[in-house]
PyMOL CGO cylinders between C-alpha atoms (Angstrom):
from pymol import cmd
from pymol.cgo import CYLINDER

trace = [
    CYLINDER, 48.03, 199.61, 93.29, 45.57, 200.65, 96.00, 0.3, 1, 1, 1, 1, 1, 1,
    CYLINDER, 45.57, 200.65, 96.00, 45.58, 204.35, 96.88, 0.3, 1, 1, 1, 1, 1, 1,
    CYLINDER, 45.58, 204.35, 96.88, 43.70, 206.66, 99.23, 0.3, 1, 1, 1, 1, 1, 1,
    CYLINDER, 43.70, 206.66, 99.23, 44.04, 210.29, 98.19, 0.3, 1, 1, 1, 1, 1, 1,
    CYLINDER, 44.04, 210.29, 98.19, 43.45, 212.95, 100.80, 0.3, 1, 1, 1, 1, 1, 1,
    CYLINDER, 43.45, 212.95, 100.80, 40.74, 215.51, 100.07, 0.3, 1, 1, 1, 1, 1, 1,
    CYLINDER, 40.74, 215.51, 100.07, 43.28, 218.24, 99.32, 0.3, 1, 1, 1, 1, 1, 1,
    CYLINDER, 43.28, 218.24, 99.32, 44.71, 216.08, 96.54, 0.3, 1, 1, 1, 1, 1, 1,
    CYLINDER, 44.71, 216.08, 96.54, 41.30, 215.31, 95.02, 0.3, 1, 1, 1, 1, 1, 1,
    CYLINDER, 41.30, 215.31, 95.02, 40.27, 218.97, 95.05, 0.3, 1, 1, 1, 1, 1, 1,
    CYLINDER, 40.27, 218.97, 95.05, 43.50, 219.95, 93.28, 0.3, 1, 1, 1, 1, 1, 1,
    CYLINDER, 43.50, 219.95, 93.28, 43.13, 217.07, 90.84, 0.3, 1, 1, 1, 1, 1, 1,
    CYLINDER, 43.13, 217.07, 90.84, 39.62, 218.10, 89.87, 0.3, 1, 1, 1, 1, 1, 1,
    CYLINDER, 39.62, 218.10, 89.87, 40.23, 221.82, 89.56, 0.3, 1, 1, 1, 1, 1, 1,
    CYLINDER, 40.23, 221.82, 89.56, 43.74, 222.15, 88.12, 0.3, 1, 1, 1, 1, 1, 1,
    CYLINDER, 43.74, 222.15, 88.12, 46.37, 220.36, 86.04, 0.3, 1, 1, 1, 1, 1, 1,
    CYLINDER, 46.37, 220.36, 86.04, 49.42, 219.02, 87.90, 0.3, 1, 1, 1, 1, 1, 1,
    CYLINDER, 49.42, 219.02, 87.90, 50.59, 215.98, 89.85, 0.3, 1, 1, 1, 1, 1, 1,
    CYLINDER, 50.59, 215.98, 89.85, 47.24, 215.45, 91.63, 0.3, 1, 1, 1, 1, 1, 1,
    CYLINDER, 47.24, 215.45, 91.63, 45.46, 215.52, 88.27, 0.3, 1, 1, 1, 1, 1, 1,
    CYLINDER, 45.46, 215.52, 88.27, 47.85, 212.87, 86.92, 0.3, 1, 1, 1, 1, 1, 1,
    CYLINDER, 47.85, 212.87, 86.92, 46.83, 210.60, 89.81, 0.3, 1, 1, 1, 1, 1, 1,
    CYLINDER, 46.83, 210.60, 89.81, 43.16, 211.02, 88.91, 0.3, 1, 1, 1, 1, 1, 1,
    CYLINDER, 43.16, 211.02, 88.91, 43.90, 210.28, 85.25, 0.3, 1, 1, 1, 1, 1, 1,
    CYLINDER, 43.90, 210.28, 85.25, 45.85, 207.15, 86.25, 0.3, 1, 1, 1, 1, 1, 1,
    CYLINDER, 45.85, 207.15, 86.25, 42.79, 205.93, 88.15, 0.3, 1, 1, 1, 1, 1, 1,
    CYLINDER, 42.79, 205.93, 88.15, 40.54, 206.67, 85.18, 0.3, 1, 1, 1, 1, 1, 1,
    CYLINDER, 40.54, 206.67, 85.18, 42.97, 204.66, 83.01, 0.3, 1, 1, 1, 1, 1, 1,
    CYLINDER, 42.97, 204.66, 83.01, 42.88, 201.74, 85.51, 0.3, 1, 1, 1, 1, 1, 1,
    CYLINDER, 42.88, 201.74, 85.51, 46.57, 202.12, 86.37, 0.3, 1, 1, 1, 1, 1, 1,
    CYLINDER, 46.57, 202.12, 86.37, 45.69, 202.44, 90.05, 0.3, 1, 1, 1, 1, 1, 1,
    CYLINDER, 45.69, 202.44, 90.05, 42.61, 202.04, 92.22, 0.3, 1, 1, 1, 1, 1, 1,
    CYLINDER, 42.61, 202.04, 92.22, 41.36, 204.87, 94.41, 0.3, 1, 1, 1, 1, 1, 1,
    CYLINDER, 41.36, 204.87, 94.41, 39.40, 204.34, 97.62, 0.3, 1, 1, 1, 1, 1, 1,
    CYLINDER, 39.40, 204.34, 97.62, 37.24, 206.73, 99.61, 0.3, 1, 1, 1, 1, 1, 1,
    CYLINDER, 37.24, 206.73, 99.61, 34.72, 206.68, 102.44, 0.3, 1, 1, 1, 1, 1, 1,
    CYLINDER, 34.72, 206.68, 102.44, 31.45, 208.45, 103.28, 0.3, 1, 1, 1, 1, 1, 1,
    CYLINDER, 31.45, 208.45, 103.28, 33.34, 210.81, 105.62, 0.3, 1, 1, 1, 1, 1, 1,
    CYLINDER, 33.34, 210.81, 105.62, 35.88, 211.68, 102.93, 0.3, 1, 1, 1, 1, 1, 1,
    CYLINDER, 35.88, 211.68, 102.93, 33.12, 212.30, 100.37, 0.3, 1, 1, 1, 1, 1, 1,
    CYLINDER, 33.12, 212.30, 100.37, 31.36, 214.62, 102.83, 0.3, 1, 1, 1, 1, 1, 1,
    CYLINDER, 31.36, 214.62, 102.83, 34.62, 216.46, 103.38, 0.3, 1, 1, 1, 1, 1, 1,
    CYLINDER, 34.62, 216.46, 103.38, 35.14, 216.74, 99.61, 0.3, 1, 1, 1, 1, 1, 1,
    CYLINDER, 35.14, 216.74, 99.61, 31.73, 218.33, 99.15, 0.3, 1, 1, 1, 1, 1, 1,
    CYLINDER, 31.73, 218.33, 99.15, 32.36, 220.69, 102.05, 0.3, 1, 1, 1, 1, 1, 1,
    CYLINDER, 32.36, 220.69, 102.05, 35.71, 221.82, 100.68, 0.3, 1, 1, 1, 1, 1, 1,
    CYLINDER, 35.71, 221.82, 100.68, 34.45, 222.24, 97.11, 0.3, 1, 1, 1, 1, 1, 1,
    CYLINDER, 34.45, 222.24, 97.11, 31.60, 224.47, 98.31, 0.3, 1, 1, 1, 1, 1, 1,
    CYLINDER, 31.60, 224.47, 98.31, 33.97, 226.94, 99.99, 0.3, 1, 1, 1, 1, 1, 1,
    CYLINDER, 33.97, 226.94, 99.99, 33.72, 230.44, 98.50, 0.3, 1, 1, 1, 1, 1, 1,
    CYLINDER, 33.72, 230.44, 98.50, 37.37, 230.42, 97.40, 0.3, 1, 1, 1, 1, 1, 1,
    CYLINDER, 37.37, 230.42, 97.40, 36.56, 227.72, 94.80, 0.3, 1, 1, 1, 1, 1, 1,
    CYLINDER, 36.56, 227.72, 94.80, 33.36, 229.30, 93.43, 0.3, 1, 1, 1, 1, 1, 1,
    CYLINDER, 33.36, 229.30, 93.43, 34.99, 231.15, 90.54, 0.3, 1, 1, 1, 1, 1, 1,
    CYLINDER, 34.99, 231.15, 90.54, 36.98, 228.09, 89.48, 0.3, 1, 1, 1, 1, 1, 1,
    CYLINDER, 36.98, 228.09, 89.48, 33.85, 225.94, 89.49, 0.3, 1, 1, 1, 1, 1, 1,
    CYLINDER, 33.85, 225.94, 89.49, 32.11, 228.57, 87.33, 0.3, 1, 1, 1, 1, 1, 1,
    CYLINDER, 32.11, 228.57, 87.33, 35.08, 228.57, 84.92, 0.3, 1, 1, 1, 1, 1, 1,
    CYLINDER, 35.08, 228.57, 84.92, 34.83, 224.79, 84.62, 0.3, 1, 1, 1, 1, 1, 1,
    CYLINDER, 34.83, 224.79, 84.62, 31.01, 224.98, 84.41, 0.3, 1, 1, 1, 1, 1, 1,
    CYLINDER, 31.01, 224.98, 84.41, 30.60, 222.31, 87.05, 0.3, 1, 1, 1, 1, 1, 1,
    CYLINDER, 30.60, 222.31, 87.05, 29.14, 222.15, 90.54, 0.3, 1, 1, 1, 1, 1, 1,
    CYLINDER, 29.14, 222.15, 90.54, 30.65, 220.81, 93.74, 0.3, 1, 1, 1, 1, 1, 1,
    CYLINDER, 30.65, 220.81, 93.74, 28.01, 218.09, 93.87, 0.3, 1, 1, 1, 1, 1, 1,
    CYLINDER, 28.01, 218.09, 93.87, 28.79, 217.02, 90.29, 0.3, 1, 1, 1, 1, 1, 1,
    CYLINDER, 28.79, 217.02, 90.29, 32.50, 216.72, 91.06, 0.3, 1, 1, 1, 1, 1, 1,
    CYLINDER, 32.50, 216.72, 91.06, 31.79, 214.77, 94.23, 0.3, 1, 1, 1, 1, 1, 1,
    CYLINDER, 31.79, 214.77, 94.23, 29.48, 212.43, 92.32, 0.3, 1, 1, 1, 1, 1, 1,
    CYLINDER, 29.48, 212.43, 92.32, 32.14, 211.93, 89.63, 0.3, 1, 1, 1, 1, 1, 1,
    CYLINDER, 32.14, 211.93, 89.63, 34.70, 211.03, 92.28, 0.3, 1, 1, 1, 1, 1, 1,
    CYLINDER, 34.70, 211.03, 92.28, 32.25, 208.72, 94.05, 0.3, 1, 1, 1, 1, 1, 1,
    CYLINDER, 32.25, 208.72, 94.05, 31.81, 206.83, 90.77, 0.3, 1, 1, 1, 1, 1, 1,
    CYLINDER, 31.81, 206.83, 90.77, 35.58, 206.56, 90.22, 0.3, 1, 1, 1, 1, 1, 1,
    CYLINDER, 35.58, 206.56, 90.22, 36.70, 205.53, 93.71, 0.3, 1, 1, 1, 1, 1, 1,
    CYLINDER, 36.70, 205.53, 93.71, 35.68, 202.40, 95.58, 0.3, 1, 1, 1, 1, 1, 1,
    CYLINDER, 35.68, 202.40, 95.58, 33.66, 203.21, 98.67, 0.3, 1, 1, 1, 1, 1, 1,
    CYLINDER, 33.66, 203.21, 98.67, 34.90, 201.80, 101.96, 0.3, 1, 1, 1, 1, 1, 1,
    CYLINDER, 34.90, 201.80, 101.96, 33.09, 201.87, 105.30, 0.3, 1, 1, 1, 1, 1, 1,
    CYLINDER, 33.09, 201.87, 105.30, 36.04, 201.95, 107.69, 0.3, 1, 1, 1, 1, 1, 1,
    CYLINDER, 36.04, 201.95, 107.69, 35.88, 201.34, 111.38, 0.3, 1, 1, 1, 1, 1, 1,
    CYLINDER, 35.88, 201.34, 111.38, 36.91, 204.20, 113.62, 0.3, 1, 1, 1, 1, 1, 1,
    CYLINDER, 36.91, 204.20, 113.62, 40.53, 204.13, 114.66, 0.3, 1, 1, 1, 1, 1, 1,
    CYLINDER, 40.53, 204.13, 114.66, 42.19, 205.46, 117.76, 0.3, 1, 1, 1, 1, 1, 1,
    CYLINDER, 42.19, 205.46, 117.76, 43.34, 209.06, 117.38, 0.3, 1, 1, 1, 1, 1, 1,
    CYLINDER, 43.34, 209.06, 117.38, 46.61, 209.24, 115.45, 0.3, 1, 1, 1, 1, 1, 1,
    CYLINDER, 46.61, 209.24, 115.45, 46.79, 212.85, 114.27, 0.3, 1, 1, 1, 1, 1, 1,
    CYLINDER, 46.79, 212.85, 114.27, 46.09, 215.17, 117.18, 0.3, 1, 1, 1, 1, 1, 1,
    CYLINDER, 46.09, 215.17, 117.18, 45.54, 218.30, 115.07, 0.3, 1, 1, 1, 1, 1, 1,
    CYLINDER, 45.54, 218.30, 115.07, 42.91, 217.06, 112.64, 0.3, 1, 1, 1, 1, 1, 1,
    CYLINDER, 42.91, 217.06, 112.64, 40.30, 214.32, 112.96, 0.3, 1, 1, 1, 1, 1, 1,
    CYLINDER, 40.30, 214.32, 112.96, 39.85, 214.37, 109.17, 0.3, 1, 1, 1, 1, 1, 1,
    CYLINDER, 39.85, 214.37, 109.17, 43.39, 212.99, 108.88, 0.3, 1, 1, 1, 1, 1, 1,
    CYLINDER, 43.39, 212.99, 108.88, 42.33, 210.02, 110.98, 0.3, 1, 1, 1, 1, 1, 1,
    CYLINDER, 42.33, 210.02, 110.98, 39.48, 209.43, 108.49, 0.3, 1, 1, 1, 1, 1, 1,
    CYLINDER, 39.48, 209.43, 108.49, 42.07, 209.16, 105.72, 0.3, 1, 1, 1, 1, 1, 1,
    CYLINDER, 42.07, 209.16, 105.72, 44.09, 206.66, 107.76, 0.3, 1, 1, 1, 1, 1, 1,
    CYLINDER, 44.09, 206.66, 107.76, 40.99, 204.62, 108.62, 0.3, 1, 1, 1, 1, 1, 1,
    CYLINDER, 40.99, 204.62, 108.62, 39.95, 204.48, 104.97, 0.3, 1, 1, 1, 1, 1, 1,
    CYLINDER, 39.95, 204.48, 104.97, 43.44, 203.38, 103.94, 0.3, 1, 1, 1, 1, 1, 1,
    CYLINDER, 43.44, 203.38, 103.94, 43.40, 200.59, 106.53, 0.3, 1, 1, 1, 1, 1, 1,
    CYLINDER, 43.40, 200.59, 106.53, 39.97, 199.39, 105.39, 0.3, 1, 1, 1, 1, 1, 1,
    CYLINDER, 39.97, 199.39, 105.39, 41.07, 199.47, 101.75, 0.3, 1, 1, 1, 1, 1, 1,
    CYLINDER, 41.07, 199.47, 101.75, 44.35, 197.72, 102.51, 0.3, 1, 1, 1, 1, 1, 1,
    CYLINDER, 44.35, 197.72, 102.51, 45.92, 200.58, 100.58, 0.3, 1, 1, 1, 1, 1, 1,
    CYLINDER, 45.92, 200.58, 100.58, 49.53, 200.56, 99.48, 0.3, 1, 1, 1, 1, 1, 1,
    CYLINDER, 49.53, 200.56, 99.48, 49.73, 204.36, 99.52, 0.3, 1, 1, 1, 1, 1, 1,
    CYLINDER, 49.73, 204.36, 99.52, 48.14, 207.46, 100.98, 0.3, 1, 1, 1, 1, 1, 1,
    CYLINDER, 48.14, 207.46, 100.98, 48.71, 210.54, 98.84, 0.3, 1, 1, 1, 1, 1, 1,
    CYLINDER, 48.71, 210.54, 98.84, 48.39, 213.83, 100.69, 0.3, 1, 1, 1, 1, 1, 1,
    CYLINDER, 48.39, 213.83, 100.69, 49.61, 217.38, 100.80, 0.3, 1, 1, 1, 1, 1, 1,
    CYLINDER, 49.61, 217.38, 100.80, 48.81, 217.57, 104.52, 0.3, 1, 1, 1, 1, 1, 1,
    CYLINDER, 48.81, 217.57, 104.52, 51.92, 218.18, 106.62, 0.3, 1, 1, 1, 1, 1, 1,
    CYLINDER, 51.92, 218.18, 106.62, 50.62, 216.17, 109.60, 0.3, 1, 1, 1, 1, 1, 1,
    CYLINDER, 50.62, 216.17, 109.60, 50.07, 213.08, 107.44, 0.3, 1, 1, 1, 1, 1, 1,
    CYLINDER, 50.07, 213.08, 107.44, 53.31, 213.52, 105.50, 0.3, 1, 1, 1, 1, 1, 1,
    CYLINDER, 53.31, 213.52, 105.50, 55.23, 213.76, 108.77, 0.3, 1, 1, 1, 1, 1, 1,
    CYLINDER, 55.23, 213.76, 108.77, 54.07, 210.23, 109.63, 0.3, 1, 1, 1, 1, 1, 1,
    CYLINDER, 54.07, 210.23, 109.63, 55.76, 208.86, 106.45, 0.3, 1, 1, 1, 1, 1, 1,
    CYLINDER, 55.76, 208.86, 106.45, 53.87, 205.59, 106.90, 0.3, 1, 1, 1, 1, 1, 1,
    CYLINDER, 53.87, 205.59, 106.90, 51.04, 204.14, 108.93, 0.3, 1, 1, 1, 1, 1, 1,
    CYLINDER, 51.04, 204.14, 108.93, 50.76, 200.42, 109.65, 0.3, 1, 1, 1, 1, 1, 1,
    CYLINDER, 50.76, 200.42, 109.65, 52.71, 199.60, 106.51, 0.3, 1, 1, 1, 1, 1, 1,
    CYLINDER, 52.71, 199.60, 106.51, 50.93, 202.13, 104.27, 0.3, 1, 1, 1, 1, 1, 1,
    CYLINDER, 50.93, 202.13, 104.27, 53.39, 204.57, 102.71, 0.3, 1, 1, 1, 1, 1, 1,
    CYLINDER, 53.39, 204.57, 102.71, 52.37, 208.25, 102.82, 0.3, 1, 1, 1, 1, 1, 1,
    CYLINDER, 52.37, 208.25, 102.82, 53.65, 210.41, 99.96, 0.3, 1, 1, 1, 1, 1, 1,
    CYLINDER, 53.65, 210.41, 99.96, 53.06, 213.87, 98.53, 0.3, 1, 1, 1, 1, 1, 1,
    CYLINDER, 53.06, 213.87, 98.53, 51.40, 213.99, 95.09, 0.3, 1, 1, 1, 1, 1, 1,
    CYLINDER, 51.40, 213.99, 95.09, 54.63, 215.03, 93.38, 0.3, 1, 1, 1, 1, 1, 1,
    CYLINDER, 54.63, 215.03, 93.38, 56.67, 212.26, 94.99, 0.3, 1, 1, 1, 1, 1, 1,
    CYLINDER, 56.67, 212.26, 94.99, 53.98, 209.68, 94.26, 0.3, 1, 1, 1, 1, 1, 1,
    CYLINDER, 53.98, 209.68, 94.26, 53.86, 210.66, 90.58, 0.3, 1, 1, 1, 1, 1, 1,
    CYLINDER, 53.86, 210.66, 90.58, 57.66, 210.62, 90.23, 0.3, 1, 1, 1, 1, 1, 1,
    CYLINDER, 57.66, 210.62, 90.23, 58.30, 207.41, 92.17, 0.3, 1, 1, 1, 1, 1, 1,
    CYLINDER, 58.30, 207.41, 92.17, 55.22, 205.31, 91.47, 0.3, 1, 1, 1, 1, 1, 1,
    CYLINDER, 55.22, 205.31, 91.47, 53.27, 206.50, 88.42, 0.3, 1, 1, 1, 1, 1, 1,
    CYLINDER, 53.27, 206.50, 88.42, 56.29, 206.84, 86.16, 0.3, 1, 1, 1, 1, 1, 1,
    CYLINDER, 56.29, 206.84, 86.16, 56.79, 203.06, 86.41, 0.3, 1, 1, 1, 1, 1, 1,
    CYLINDER, 56.79, 203.06, 86.41, 53.17, 202.33, 85.43, 0.3, 1, 1, 1, 1, 1, 1,
    CYLINDER, 53.17, 202.33, 85.43, 53.26, 203.08, 81.72, 0.3, 1, 1, 1, 1, 1, 1,
]
cmd.load_cgo(trace, "trace")
């Protein structure tokens, strides 16, 4: 199963336990394959270096760059072509869609309301982390 996880999902997965973390563990266990892009990795680093995450990173004794490097090793790197604007509010959402197209992903997992409102994009199903875990991961024992 080919999956592109939005940055908000990866940040949650790396910093806390919950549905996003279960997706990361499934990828580590080779039950699904994650894909990313240079733009998404840059966004991940940018988000992880925000002051609001500093105390959590200290608790975990890890840096933003270490977490980004760990994710870059886990996910397959795609170099997607730019796509025409789909999400008017956020260009980063279009980066997720472009990566999913390049990866021929089956699913996009996101907590972003603009992406979730789409429900699907060119045959790629868009689900929240909780829904993805309940509907898709539970069948991948």
